[in-house]
PyMOL commands that place a pseudoatom at each C-alpha (Angstrom):
pseudoatom trace, name=CA, resn=MET, resi=1, chain=A, elem=C, hetatm=0, pos=[121.782, 108.753, 63.376]
pseudoatom trace, name=CA, resn=CYS, resi=2, chain=A, elem=C, hetatm=0, pos=[118.755, 107.240, 64.556]
pseudoatom trace, name=CA, resn=PHE, resi=3, chain=A, elem=C, hetatm=0, pos=[115.256, 109.709, 65.092]
pseudoatom trace, name=CA, resn=ARG, resi=4, chain=A, elem=C, hetatm=0, pos=[112.883, 108.494, 67.602]
pseudoatom trace, name=CA, resn=ALA, resi=5, chain=A, elem=C, hetatm=0, pos=[109.317, 108.710, 66.069]
pseudoatom trace, name=CA, resn=MET, resi=6, chain=A, elem=C, hetatm=0, pos=[106.495, 110.843, 67.451]
pseudoatom trace, name=CA, resn=PRO, resi=7, chain=A, elem=C, hetatm=0, pos=[104.726, 109.232, 70.275]
pseudoatom trace, name=CA, resn=THR, resi=8, chain=A, elem=C, hetatm=0, pos=[100.916, 108.195, 69.226]
pseudoatom trace, name=CA, resn=TYR, resi=9, chain=A, elem=C, hetatm=0, pos=[98.101, 109.068, 70.971]
pseudoatom trace, name=CA, resn=LYS, resi=10, chain=A, elem=C, hetatm=0, pos=[94.514, 107.625, 70.955]
pseudoatom trace, name=CA, resn=LEU, resi=11, chain=A, elem=C, hetatm=0, pos=[91.667, 108.588, 73.342]
pseudoatom trace, name=CA, resn=TYR, resi=12, chain=A, elem=C, hetatm=0, pos=[88.786, 106.462, 74.048]
pseudoatom trace, name=CA, resn=TYR, resi=13, chain=A, elem=C, hetatm=0, pos=[85.431, 107.747, 75.120]
pseudoatom trace, name=CA, resn=PHE, resi=14, chain=A, elem=C, hetatm=0, pos=[81.936, 107.830, 74.253]
pseudoatom trace, name=CA, resn=ASN, resi=15, chain=A, elem=C, hetatm=0, pos=[80.061, 110.235, 71.652]
pseudoatom trace, name=CA, resn=ARG, resi=16, chain=A, elem=C, hetatm=0, pos=[79.160, 112.826, 74.282]
pseudoatom trace, name=CA, resn=THR, resi=17, chain=A, elem=C, hetatm=0, pos=[80.756, 115.787, 76.233]
pseudoatom trace, name=CA, resn=ALA, resi=18, chain=A, elem=C, hetatm=0, pos=[81.274, 114.752, 79.907]
pseudoatom trace, name=CA, resn=VAL, resi=19, chain=A, elem=C, hetatm=0, pos=[84.397, 113.683, 81.904]
pseudoatom trace, name=CA, resn=GLY, resi=20, chain=A, elem=C, hetatm=0, pos=[86.373, 113.050, 78.878]
pseudoatom trace, name=CA, resn=GLU, resi=21, chain=A, elem=C, hetatm=0, pos=[85.764, 116.634, 77.046]
pseudoatom trace, name=CA, resn=GLY, resi=22, chain=A, elem=C, hetatm=0, pos=[88.166, 118.197, 79.298]
pseudoatom trace, name=CA, resn=ILE, resi=23, chain=A, elem=C, hetatm=0, pos=[90.834, 115.886, 78.162]
pseudoatom trace, name=CA, resn=HIS, resi=24, chain=A, elem=C, hetatm=0, pos=[89.609, 116.541, 74.563]
pseudoatom trace, name=CA, resn=LEU, resi=25, chain=A, elem=C, hetatm=0, pos=[90.341, 120.328, 75.272]
pseudoatom trace, name=CA, resn=LEU, resi=26, chain=A, elem=C, hetatm=0, pos=[93.677, 120.117, 76.546]
pseudoatom trace, name=CA, resn=LEU, resi=27, chain=A, elem=C, hetatm=0, pos=[94.751, 117.603, 73.669]
pseudoatom trace, name=CA, resn=GLY, resi=28, chain=A, elem=C, hetatm=0, pos=[93.358, 120.351, 71.559]
pseudoatom trace, name=CA, resn=TYR, resi=29, chain=A, elem=C, hetatm=0, pos=[95.054, 123.139, 73.264]
pseudoatom trace, name=CA, resn=GLY, resi=30, chain=A, elem=C, hetatm=0, pos=[98.601, 121.238, 73.103]
pseudoatom trace, name=CA, resn=ASP, resi=31, chain=A, elem=C, hetatm=0, pos=[98.106, 120.895, 69.098]
pseudoatom trace, name=CA, resn=GLN, resi=32, chain=A, elem=C, hetatm=0, pos=[98.602, 117.328, 69.942]
pseudoatom trace, name=CA, resn=GLU, resi=33, chain=A, elem=C, hetatm=0, pos=[97.791, 114.984, 66.948]
pseudoatom trace, name=CA, resn=PHE, resi=34, chain=A, elem=C, hetatm=0, pos=[95.646, 111.811, 68.200]
pseudoatom trace, name=CA, resn=GLU, resi=35, chain=A, elem=C, hetatm=0, pos=[93.099, 109.443, 67.042]
pseudoatom trace, name=CA, resn=GLU, resi=36, chain=A, elem=C, hetatm=0, pos=[89.609, 109.667, 68.405]
pseudoatom trace, name=CA, resn=CYS, resi=37, chain=A, elem=C, hetatm=0, pos=[88.197, 106.186, 69.310]
pseudoatom trace, name=CA, resn=ARG, resi=38, chain=A, elem=C, hetatm=0, pos=[84.608, 106.964, 69.750]
pseudoatom trace, name=CA, resn=LEU, resi=39, chain=A, elem=C, hetatm=0, pos=[82.920, 104.070, 71.497]
pseudoatom trace, name=CA, resn=LYS, resi=40, chain=A, elem=C, hetatm=0, pos=[79.511, 103.217, 70.629]
pseudoatom trace, name=CA, resn=LYS, resi=41, chain=A, elem=C, hetatm=0, pos=[77.011, 101.905, 73.723]
pseudoatom trace, name=CA, resn=GLU, resi=42, chain=A, elem=C, hetatm=0, pos=[76.243, 98.532, 71.841]
pseudoatom trace, name=CA, resn=ASP, resi=43, chain=A, elem=C, hetatm=0, pos=[80.271, 97.708, 71.305]
pseudoatom trace, name=CA, resn=TRP, resi=44, chain=A, elem=C, hetatm=0, pos=[80.961, 98.719, 75.207]
pseudoatom trace, name=CA, resn=PRO, resi=45, chain=A, elem=C, hetatm=0, pos=[80.405, 95.251, 76.791]
pseudoatom trace, name=CA, resn=ALA, resi=46, chain=A, elem=C, hetatm=0, pos=[83.048, 93.904, 74.743]
pseudoatom trace, name=CA, resn=LEU, resi=47, chain=A, elem=C, hetatm=0, pos=[86.058, 96.731, 74.982]
pseudoatom trace, name=CA, resn=LYS, resi=48, chain=A, elem=C, hetatm=0, pos=[85.099, 97.178, 78.707]
pseudoatom trace, name=CA, resn=PRO, resi=49, chain=A, elem=C, hetatm=0, pos=[87.373, 94.152, 80.133]
pseudoatom trace, name=CA, resn=LEU, resi=50, chain=A, elem=C, hetatm=0, pos=[90.136, 95.658, 77.684]
pseudoatom trace, name=CA, resn=MET, resi=51, chain=A, elem=C, hetatm=0, pos=[90.119, 99.167, 79.408]
pseudoatom trace, name=CA, resn=PRO, resi=52, chain=A, elem=C, hetatm=0, pos=[92.558, 99.370, 82.556]
pseudoatom trace, name=CA, resn=PHE, resi=53, chain=A, elem=C, hetatm=0, pos=[89.916, 99.538, 85.186]
pseudoatom trace, name=CA, resn=GLY, resi=54, chain=A, elem=C, hetatm=0, pos=[86.805, 98.797, 82.825]
pseudoatom trace, name=CA, resn=GLN, resi=55, chain=A, elem=C, hetatm=0, pos=[86.309, 102.526, 82.412]
pseudoatom trace, name=CA, resn=VAL, resi=56, chain=A, elem=C, hetatm=0, pos=[86.728, 105.356, 80.110]
pseudoatom trace, name=CA, resn=PRO, resi=57, chain=A, elem=C, hetatm=0, pos=[88.017, 107.904, 79.369]
pseudoatom trace, name=CA, resn=VAL, resi=58, chain=A, elem=C, hetatm=0, pos=[91.604, 106.182, 78.490]
pseudoatom trace, name=CA, resn=LEU, resi=59, chain=A, elem=C, hetatm=0, pos=[94.427, 107.982, 76.919]
pseudoatom trace, name=CA, resn=GLU, resi=60, chain=A, elem=C, hetatm=0, pos=[96.530, 105.472, 74.860]
pseudoatom trace, name=CA, resn=ILE, resi=61, chain=A, elem=C, hetatm=0, pos=[100.289, 106.828, 74.239]
pseudoatom trace, name=CA, resn=ASP, resi=62, chain=A, elem=C, hetatm=0, pos=[102.422, 104.324, 72.147]
pseudoatom trace, name=CA, resn=GLY, resi=63, chain=A, elem=C, hetatm=0, pos=[99.899, 101.225, 73.107]
pseudoatom trace, name=CA, resn=LYS, resi=64, chain=A, elem=C, hetatm=0, pos=[100.191, 101.822, 76.722]
pseudoatom trace, name=CA, resn=GLN, resi=65, chain=A, elem=C, hetatm=0, pos=[96.674, 102.480, 78.288]
pseudoatom trace, name=CA, resn=TYR, resi=66, chain=A, elem=C, hetatm=0, pos=[96.387, 105.206, 80.967]
pseudoatom trace, name=CA, resn=ALA, resi=67, chain=A, elem=C, hetatm=0, pos=[93.168, 105.746, 83.065]
pseudoatom trace, name=CA, resn=GLN, resi=68, chain=A, elem=C, hetatm=0, pos=[91.390, 107.927, 85.149]
pseudoatom trace, name=CA, resn=SER, resi=69, chain=A, elem=C, hetatm=0, pos=[89.807, 111.440, 83.936]
pseudoatom trace, name=CA, resn=THR, resi=70, chain=A, elem=C, hetatm=0, pos=[91.577, 113.534, 86.591]
pseudoatom trace, name=CA, resn=ALA, resi=71, chain=A, elem=C, hetatm=0, pos=[95.198, 111.792, 86.101]
pseudoatom trace, name=CA, resn=ILE, resi=72, chain=A, elem=C, hetatm=0, pos=[94.766, 112.190, 82.603]
pseudoatom trace, name=CA, resn=ALA, resi=73, chain=A, elem=C, hetatm=0, pos=[94.320, 115.945, 82.714]
pseudoatom trace, name=CA, resn=ARG, resi=74, chain=A, elem=C, hetatm=0, pos=[96.845, 116.292, 85.278]
pseudoatom trace, name=CA, resn=TYR, resi=75, chain=A, elem=C, hetatm=0, pos=[99.501, 114.827, 83.078]
pseudoatom trace, name=CA, resn=LEU, resi=76, chain=A, elem=C, hetatm=0, pos=[98.337, 116.629, 79.818]
pseudoatom trace, name=CA, resn=GLY, resi=77, chain=A, elem=C, hetatm=0, pos=[98.446, 119.886, 82.264]
pseudoatom trace, name=CA, resn=ARG, resi=78, chain=A, elem=C, hetatm=0, pos=[102.067, 119.179, 83.218]
pseudoatom trace, name=CA, resn=LYS, resi=79, chain=A, elem=C, hetatm=0, pos=[102.931, 118.453, 79.698]
pseudoatom trace, name=CA, resn=TYR, resi=80, chain=A, elem=C, hetatm=0, pos=[101.550, 121.465, 78.092]
pseudoatom trace, name=CA, resn=GLY, resi=81, chain=A, elem=C, hetatm=0, pos=[102.485, 124.135, 81.059]
pseudoatom trace, name=CA, resn=LEU, resi=82, chain=A, elem=C, hetatm=0, pos=[99.537, 124.240, 82.695]
pseudoatom trace, name=CA, resn=ALA, resi=83, chain=A, elem=C, hetatm=0, pos=[100.483, 123.136, 86.289]
pseudoatom trace, name=CA, resn=GLY, resi=84, chain=A, elem=C, hetatm=0, pos=[101.575, 124.909, 89.078]
pseudoatom trace, name=CA, resn=LYS, resi=85, chain=A, elem=C, hetatm=0, pos=[105.495, 125.800, 89.292]
pseudoatom trace, name=CA, resn=ASP, resi=86, chain=A, elem=C, hetatm=0, pos=[105.800, 123.600, 92.494]
pseudoatom trace, name=CA, resn=ILE, resi=87, chain=A, elem=C, hetatm=0, pos=[104.077, 121.360, 94.695]
pseudoatom trace, name=CA, resn=GLU, resi=88, chain=A, elem=C, hetatm=0, pos=[102.684, 123.936, 96.811]
pseudoatom trace, name=CA, resn=GLU, resi=89, chain=A, elem=C, hetatm=0, pos=[100.822, 125.315, 93.813]
pseudoatom trace, name=CA, resn=ASP, resi=90, chain=A, elem=C, hetatm=0, pos=[99.864, 121.957, 92.505]
pseudoatom trace, name=CA, resn=PHE, resi=91, chain=A, elem=C, hetatm=0, pos=[98.181, 121.302, 95.829]
pseudoatom trace, name=CA, resn=GLN, resi=92, chain=A, elem=C, hetatm=0, pos=[95.971, 124.120, 95.049]
pseudoatom trace, name=CA, resn=ILE, resi=93, chain=A, elem=C, hetatm=0, pos=[94.835, 122.937, 91.696]
pseudoatom trace, name=CA, resn=ASP, resi=94, chain=A, elem=C, hetatm=0, pos=[94.270, 119.562, 93.035]
pseudoatom trace, name=CA, resn=GLN, resi=95, chain=A, elem=C, hetatm=0, pos=[92.126, 120.565, 96.368]
pseudoatom trace, name=CA, resn=ILE, resi=96, chain=A, elem=C, hetatm=0, pos=[89.567, 122.511, 93.954]
pseudoatom trace, name=CA, resn=ILE, resi=97, chain=A, elem=C, hetatm=0, pos=[89.746, 119.620, 91.456]
pseudoatom trace, name=CA, resn=GLU, resi=98, chain=A, elem=C, hetatm=0, pos=[88.750, 117.366, 94.163]
pseudoatom trace, name=CA, resn=PHE, resi=99, chain=A, elem=C, hetatm=0, pos=[86.078, 119.921, 95.733]
pseudoatom trace, name=CA, resn=TYR, resi=100, chain=A, elem=C, hetatm=0, pos=[84.696, 120.066, 91.938]
pseudoatom trace, name=CA, resn=ASN, resi=101, chain=A, elem=C, hetatm=0, pos=[84.395, 116.431, 91.766]
pseudoatom trace, name=CA, resn=ASP, resi=102, chain=A, elem=C, hetatm=0, pos=[82.443, 115.901, 95.027]
pseudoatom trace, name=CA, resn=ILE, resi=103, chain=A, elem=C, hetatm=0, pos=[80.043, 118.371, 93.400]
pseudoatom trace, name=CA, resn=ARG, resi=104, chain=A, elem=C, hetatm=0, pos=[80.009, 116.517, 90.176]
pseudoatom trace, name=CA, resn=ASN, resi=105, chain=A, elem=C, hetatm=0, pos=[79.707, 112.676, 91.711]
pseudoatom trace, name=CA, resn=ARG, resi=106, chain=A, elem=C, hetatm=0, pos=[76.864, 114.264, 93.939]
pseudoatom trace, name=CA, resn=ALA, resi=107, chain=A, elem=C, hetatm=0, pos=[74.804, 115.326, 90.968]
pseudoatom trace, name=CA, resn=SER, resi=108, chain=A, elem=C, hetatm=0, pos=[75.518, 112.395, 88.882]
pseudoatom trace, name=CA, resn=ALA, resi=109, chain=A, elem=C, hetatm=0, pos=[74.499, 109.987, 91.848]
pseudoatom trace, name=CA, resn=THR, resi=110, chain=A, elem=C, hetatm=0, pos=[71.245, 112.103, 92.063]
pseudoatom trace, name=CA, resn=PHE, resi=111, chain=A, elem=C, hetatm=0, pos=[70.664, 112.055, 88.054]
pseudoatom trace, name=CA, resn=HIS, resi=112, chain=A, elem=C, hetatm=0, pos=[71.088, 108.486, 87.730]
pseudoatom trace, name=CA, resn=GLU, resi=113, chain=A, elem=C, hetatm=0, pos=[69.009, 107.289, 90.454]
pseudoatom trace, name=CA, resn=THR, resi=114, chain=A, elem=C, hetatm=0, pos=[66.130, 104.950, 88.665]
pseudoatom trace, name=CA, resn=ASP, resi=115, chain=A, elem=C, hetatm=0, pos=[63.465, 105.512, 91.550]
pseudoatom trace, name=CA, resn=LYS, resi=116, chain=A, elem=C, hetatm=0, pos=[61.426, 108.442, 90.994]
pseudoatom trace, name=CA, resn=ASN, resi=117, chain=A, elem=C, hetatm=0, pos=[60.314, 109.332, 94.461]
pseudoatom trace, name=CA, resn=ILE, resi=118, chain=A, elem=C, hetatm=0, pos=[64.152, 108.577, 95.835]
pseudoatom trace, name=CA, resn=LYS, resi=119, chain=A, elem=C, hetatm=0, pos=[65.536, 110.979, 93.238]
pseudoatom trace, name=CA, resn=ALA, resi=120, chain=A, elem=C, hetatm=0, pos=[62.884, 113.827, 93.879]
pseudoatom trace, name=CA, resn=ARG, resi=121, chain=A, elem=C, hetatm=0, pos=[63.842, 113.494, 97.587]
pseudoatom trace, name=CA, resn=ILE, resi=122, chain=A, elem=C, hetatm=0, pos=[67.515, 113.513, 96.999]
pseudoatom trace, name=CA, resn=GLN, resi=123, chain=A, elem=C, hetatm=0, pos=[67.219, 116.402, 94.487]
pseudoatom trace, name=CA, resn=GLU, resi=124, chain=A, elem=C, hetatm=0, pos=[65.189, 118.406, 97.043]
pseudoatom trace, name=CA, resn=ASP, resi=125, chain=A, elem=C, hetatm=0, pos=[67.752, 117.550, 99.664]
pseudoatom trace, name=CA, resn=ASN, resi=126, chain=A, elem=C, hetatm=0, pos=[70.345, 118.796, 97.517]
pseudoatom trace, name=CA, resn=GLU, resi=127, chain=A, elem=C, hetatm=0, pos=[69.072, 121.994, 96.574]
pseudoatom trace, name=CA, resn=LYS, resi=128, chain=A, elem=C, hetatm=0, pos=[67.964, 122.780, 100.227]
pseudoatom trace, name=CA, resn=ASN, resi=129, chain=A, elem=C, hetatm=0, pos=[71.220, 121.380, 101.985]
pseudoatom trace, name=CA, resn=HIS, resi=130, chain=A, elem=C, hetatm=0, pos=[73.896, 120.611, 99.759]
pseudoatom trace, name=CA, resn=TYR, resi=131, chain=A, elem=C, hetatm=0, pos=[74.150, 122.906, 96.504]
pseudoatom trace, name=CA, resn=PRO, resi=132, chain=A, elem=C, hetatm=0, pos=[73.846, 126.211, 98.078]
pseudoatom trace, name=CA, resn=PHE, resi=133, chain=A, elem=C, hetatm=0, pos=[76.816, 125.933, 99.916]
pseudoatom trace, name=CA, resn=MET, resi=134, chain=A, elem=C, hetatm=0, pos=[78.822, 124.004, 97.601]
pseudoatom trace, name=CA, resn=LEU, resi=135, chain=A, elem=C, hetatm=0, pos=[78.228, 126.265, 94.242]
pseudoatom trace, name=CA, resn=LYS, resi=136, chain=A, elem=C, hetatm=0, pos=[78.612, 129.343, 96.041]
pseudoatom trace, name=CA, resn=ARG, resi=137, chain=A, elem=C, hetatm=0, pos=[81.880, 128.376, 97.457]
pseudoatom trace, name=CA, resn=LEU, resi=138, chain=A, elem=C, hetatm=0, pos=[82.877, 127.377, 94.033]
pseudoatom trace, name=CA, resn=ASP, resi=139, chain=A, elem=C, hetatm=0, pos=[81.794, 130.412, 92.652]
pseudoatom trace, name=CA, resn=GLU, resi=140, chain=A, elem=C, hetatm=0, pos=[83.540, 132.468, 94.900]
pseudoatom trace, name=CA, resn=ILE, resi=141, chain=A, elem=C, hetatm=0, pos=[86.703, 130.489, 94.406]
pseudoatom trace, name=CA, resn=ILE, resi=142, chain=A, elem=C, hetatm=0, pos=[86.277, 131.234, 90.774]
pseudoatom trace, name=CA, resn=THR, resi=143, chain=A, elem=C, hetatm=0, pos=[85.817, 134.972, 91.365]
pseudoatom trace, name=CA, resn=LYS, resi=144, chain=A, elem=C, hetatm=0, pos=[88.680, 135.131, 93.560]
pseudoatom trace, name=CA, resn=ASN, resi=145, chain=A, elem=C, hetatm=0, pos=[91.126, 133.590, 91.203]
pseudoatom trace, name=CA, resn=TYR, resi=146, chain=A, elem=C, hetatm=0, pos=[90.353, 136.084, 88.362]
pseudoatom trace, name=CA, resn=GLY, resi=147, chain=A, elem=C, hetatm=0, pos=[87.910, 133.888, 86.388]
pseudoatom trace, name=CA, resn=HIS, resi=148, chain=A, elem=C, hetatm=0, pos=[89.921, 130.515, 87.027]
pseudoatom trace, name=CA, resn=MET, resi=149, chain=A, elem=C, hetatm=0, pos=[89.665, 127.564, 89.111]
pseudoatom trace, name=CA, resn=ALA, resi=150, chain=A, elem=C, hetatm=0, pos=[93.282, 128.397, 91.022]
pseudoatom trace, name=CA, resn=LEU, resi=151, chain=A, elem=C, hetatm=0, pos=[96.211, 130.075, 91.446]
pseudoatom trace, name=CA, resn=GLY, resi=152, chain=A, elem=C, hetatm=0, pos=[94.616, 133.292, 89.346]
pseudoatom trace, name=CA, resn=LYS, resi=153, chain=A, elem=C, hetatm=0, pos=[95.762, 131.899, 85.963]
pseudoatom trace, name=CA, resn=LEU, resi=154, chain=A, elem=C, hetatm=0, pos=[94.971, 129.177, 83.215]
pseudoatom trace, name=CA, resn=THR, resi=155, chain=A, elem=C, hetatm=0, pos=[95.493, 125.816, 84.634]
pseudoatom trace, name=CA, resn=TRP, resi=156, chain=A, elem=C, hetatm=0, pos=[94.547, 122.130, 83.361]
pseudoatom trace, name=CA, resn=ALA, resi=157, chain=A, elem=C, hetatm=0, pos=[91.615, 122.682, 86.161]
pseudoatom trace, name=CA, resn=ASP, resi=158, chain=A, elem=C, hetatm=0, pos=[90.118, 125.142, 84.022]
pseudoatom trace, name=CA, resn=PHE, resi=159, chain=A, elem=C, hetatm=0, pos=[89.953, 122.547, 80.882]
pseudoatom trace, name=CA, resn=VAL, resi=160, chain=A, elem=C, hetatm=0, pos=[88.310, 120.021, 83.218]
pseudoatom trace, name=CA, resn=PHE, resi=161, chain=A, elem=C, hetatm=0, pos=[85.618, 122.161, 84.384]
pseudoatom trace, name=CA, resn=ALA, resi=162, chain=A, elem=C, hetatm=0, pos=[85.113, 123.899, 80.873]
pseudoatom trace, name=CA, resn=GLY, resi=163, chain=A, elem=C, hetatm=0, pos=[84.650, 120.606, 79.204]
pseudoatom trace, name=CA, resn=MET, resi=164, chain=A, elem=C, hetatm=0, pos=[82.145, 118.978, 81.561]
pseudoatom trace, name=CA, resn=TYR, resi=165, chain=A, elem=C, hetatm=0, pos=[80.135, 122.343, 82.490]
pseudoatom trace, name=CA, resn=ASP, resi=166, chain=A, elem=C, hetatm=0, pos=[77.302, 121.549, 80.223]
pseudoatom trace, name=CA, resn=CYS, resi=167, chain=A, elem=C, hetatm=0, pos=[76.880, 118.031, 81.181]
pseudoatom trace, name=CA, resn=LEU, resi=168, chain=A, elem=C, hetatm=0, pos=[77.348, 119.510, 85.015]
pseudoatom trace, name=CA, resn=LYS, resi=169, chain=A, elem=C, hetatm=0, pos=[74.154, 121.510, 84.165]
pseudoatom trace, name=CA, resn=LEU, resi=170, chain=A, elem=C, hetatm=0, pos=[72.109, 118.614, 83.012]
pseudoatom trace, name=CA, resn=LEU, resi=171, chain=A, elem=C, hetatm=0, pos=[73.242, 116.631, 86.193]
pseudoatom trace, name=CA, resn=LEU, resi=172, chain=A, elem=C, hetatm=0, pos=[72.346, 119.371, 88.723]
pseudoatom trace, name=CA, resn=HIS, resi=173, chain=A, elem=C, hetatm=0, pos=[69.163, 120.253, 87.056]
pseudoatom trace, name=CA, resn=ILE, resi=174, chain=A, elem=C, hetatm=0, pos=[69.081, 123.796, 88.090]
pseudoatom trace, name=CA, resn=SER, resi=175, chain=A, elem=C, hetatm=0, pos=[67.401, 125.850, 85.392]
pseudoatom trace, name=CA, resn=ASP, resi=176, chain=A, elem=C, hetatm=0, pos=[69.160, 129.426, 86.537]
pseudoatom trace, name=CA, resn=LEU, resi=177, chain=A, elem=C, hetatm=0, pos=[72.614, 128.167, 87.343]
pseudoatom trace, name=CA, resn=ASP, resi=178, chain=A, elem=C, hetatm=0, pos=[74.179, 130.638, 84.943]
pseudoatom trace, name=CA, resn=LYS, resi=179, chain=A, elem=C, hetatm=0, pos=[72.227, 133.442, 86.154]
pseudoatom trace, name=CA, resn=LYS, resi=180, chain=A, elem=C, hetatm=0, pos=[73.025, 132.325, 89.847]
pseudoatom trace, name=CA, resn=TYR, resi=181, chain=A, elem=C, hetatm=0, pos=[76.886, 131.702, 89.144]
pseudoatom trace, name=CA, resn=PRO, resi=182, chain=A, elem=C, hetatm=0, pos=[77.777, 133.687, 86.308]
pseudoatom trace, name=CA, resn=SER, resi=183, chain=A, elem=C, hetatm=0, pos=[81.504, 133.143, 86.849]
pseudoatom trace, name=CA, resn=PHE, resi=184, chain=A, elem=C, hetatm=0, pos=[80.703, 129.515, 85.675]
pseudoatom trace, name=CA, resn=LYS, resi=185, chain=A, elem=C, hetatm=0, pos=[79.815, 130.158, 82.031]
pseudoatom trace, name=CA, resn=LYS, resi=186, chain=A, elem=C, hetatm=0, pos=[82.407, 132.831, 82.187]
pseudoatom trace, name=CA, resn=LEU, resi=187, chain=A, elem=C, hetatm=0, pos=[85.085, 130.232, 82.857]
pseudoatom trace, name=CA, resn=GLN, resi=188, chain=A, elem=C, hetatm=0, pos=[83.706, 127.785, 80.136]
pseudoatom trace, name=CA, resn=GLU, resi=189, chain=A, elem=C, hetatm=0, pos=[83.801, 130.608, 77.631]
pseudoatom trace, name=CA, resn=LYS, resi=190, chain=A, elem=C, hetatm=0, pos=[87.147, 131.689, 78.595]
pseudoatom trace, name=CA, resn=VAL, resi=191, chain=A, elem=C, hetatm=0, pos=[88.596, 128.177, 77.906]
pseudoatom trace, name=CA, resn=LEU, resi=192, chain=A, elem=C, hetatm=0, pos=[86.436, 127.874, 74.662]
pseudoatom trace, name=CA, resn=THR, resi=193, chain=A, elem=C, hetatm=0, pos=[87.778, 130.959, 73.155]
pseudoatom trace, name=CA, resn=ILE, resi=194, chain=A, elem=C, hetatm=0, pos=[91.416, 130.492, 73.482]
pseudoatom trace, name=CA, resn=PRO, resi=195, chain=A, elem=C, hetatm=0, pos=[92.822, 130.442, 69.738]
pseudoatom trace, name=CA, resn=GLU, resi=196, chain=A, elem=C, hetatm=0, pos=[93.942, 127.064, 69.882]
pseudoatom trace, name=CA, resn=VAL, resi=197, chain=A, elem=C, hetatm=0, pos=[91.250, 125.502, 71.494]
pseudoatom trace, name=CA, resn=LYS, resi=198, chain=A, elem=C, hetatm=0, pos=[89.008, 127.431, 69.194]
pseudoatom trace, name=CA, resn=ALA, resi=199, chain=A, elem=C, hetatm=0, pos=[90.465, 126.354, 66.183]
pseudoatom trace, name=CA, resn=PHE, resi=200, chain=A, elem=C, hetatm=0, pos=[90.583, 122.418, 67.593]
pseudoatom trace, name=CA, resn=ARG, resi=201, chain=A, elem=C, hetatm=0, pos=[86.888, 122.682, 68.071]
pseudoatom trace, name=CA, resn=GLU, resi=202, chain=A, elem=C, hetatm=0, pos=[86.211, 124.046, 64.408]
pseudoatom trace, name=CA, resn=LYS, resi=203, chain=A, elem=C, hetatm=0, pos=[88.238, 121.490, 62.806]
pseudoatom trace, name=CA, resn=ASN, resi=204, chain=A, elem=C, hetatm=0, pos=[86.783, 118.576, 65.294]
pseudoatom trace, name=CA, resn=PRO, resi=205, chain=A, elem=C, hetatm=0, pos=[83.281, 119.483, 66.358]
for i in range(1, 205): cmd.bond("trace and resi %d" % i, "trace and resi %d" % (i + 1))
show_as sticks, trace
zoom trace
């Protein structure tokens, strides 16, 4: 009788908690053994051409590499029972993740602007004309879904948000974000206190 070996997983990412952290948490939730390949900044130029799209995070399964953080999180969500029960429910998860990515991408572009004067003007415009609507709407969605991103229950979208939240606060540069939108911090804490996730984080700080 032949037995197929368990697949081997490797996660490539930098030594930081940003877009790769949601994947990290999902692997912990799924009790998936994997090798962490934390990349050093000085090693990245040589490694970049070896990645599928020249980016990380990258999840490698049995030697085959898969990229794009949302695609990886969606795959793991399906694997661990954290997706919708049909395509309509998956649609609801996808739309909130895309909206969340709109917020993250806007904040990231502003944060990484190198011209201080331009950066200040963009941040002012964001805080006046964009963030109030976007963050309020996200807060309303999470509240409506009983503290979750979608479907009123735990999905892979919650892990994406929870893993990125500390970094998102840095990118947004809004000092009272937790106070203005308490649902955000509560959602992060809800994910981080899941027994499987908590045990994984204690073992893998």
